[in-house]
N, C-alpha and C positions, 0 to 999 in steps of 0.2 A: 113161693109161699113160706119157705123156711126163714127167709130174711124178714118177712112181716112178723113171724112168730118171735124171731130174735129181738126185734124192737120191743115187742110186747113183754118179753121175758125181762128185759132191762127195766122197764117201767114197773113191773110187778115187784121185782126185787128191790128197787129203790124205795117204793112205798112200804115194803115189808121192813126195811131198815129203819125208816122213819117211825113206823108203828112200834118197833122194838124199842126205839128211843123213848117213845111216850110211855111204854110199859115200865121202863127203868126209871123214868123221870117223875112220874106222877106223884104228887104229895097232897096233903091236906085231907079234908073231910070226905072227899070222893075217892080216896085211895082204895078203900075196900070194894067199891063198885067197879071203878075203872081199870084198876090193875089187872084183874082177871079177864076183863073184856078186851083190853089191849093185847093180852097174851093170847087169847083165842083168835083175835083178828090176825095177829102175827102168824100163828100156826096155819090159819086158813090161807094166808097169802103165800106162805112157803109151799103149801100143797099146790096151790094154783100155779106158782112158778115152776115147781117140779113137773107138773103135767105138761106145761108148755115146753119145757126143756126136753122132755121125753119125746114130744111130738116133733120138735126140731131135729132131734137125732134120727127119728124114724124116717123123716123126709130127706135125710142125708146132709143136713145142714150142720153148722158149727154153733154150739151153744156159747153165747158170749159170757166171758168170765168177769169182765169189768162192767160195773154199773155206775150211773151217776150217783154221787153222794148227795143225799138231800140235806138241805140246811134246816136243822131242827130249830124250833123256837127256843128262846132262852127261858121261857116260863116253865114252872113246874106245877102251877095251879091246875087241878083236874079239869075244871070247866073250860079253861082256855085251851088246854090240850085237846079236849073233846071237840071243841069248835074247829080247831085247826085240822084235826083228823078228818072231820066231816068235809071240810073244804078240799083237802088233798084227795080224799076218796072220790069226791064228786068230779074233780078234774080227771082222775084216773078212769072213772066209770064212763065219762063221755068218750074218751079215747077207746076204751074197751068195746063199747057198743058200736062205734064206727068200724073198728076192726072186725067185729063179729058180722056186721052187715056185709063186709067184703067176702066173708067165708060162705055166705048163703048157698051159692051154687057149687062150691069147690070141695068142701070138707064138712059135710053135714054131721057126721058122727062126732068129730072133734068139736064142732060148733055146739052141739048139745052138751058136751062136757064143760065147755067154757061157760055156757049159760048157767049151768048148775053151780059152778064155782063162783061166778060173779054174783049169783043170787045169795049164796052163803055169806060172801063178803058184805053185800049190801045190808043183809039182816043184822049183822054185827055192828056195822057202822051206824045203822039207825038206832040201835040200842045205846051206843056210845053218845050219839048226838043228843039224846034225851037229857044228858047231863051238861050240855054246853050252855055257856052264858050267851044269852041272845042279845 
């Protein structure tokens, strides 16, 4: 189970790095709206990652220190970054729910924590996506 959490930890931290890039990169008329939302999402992902890392340690596993570096978009327009953020978060969410499904019978207390964290991330992503170019 620790190895499954280790994989999840890498994915969360990679997405957090990408969101931090969006936070630093956003420009234009949506800056005032998106900059703080990207900051909140980054903080939520760091909290998510920390909870997963703590669970890995509790299970006797090794928390991975290397994560895949995401390739950020070259854009700085807020609506384009918002759209990319939604796409990346959707891919992450699909994997997260599949992983949570695997925890159903094994680790119900931690599963509840993951569901809470994932819900917070999804709420912020939804707010960000409202500013995406369709």
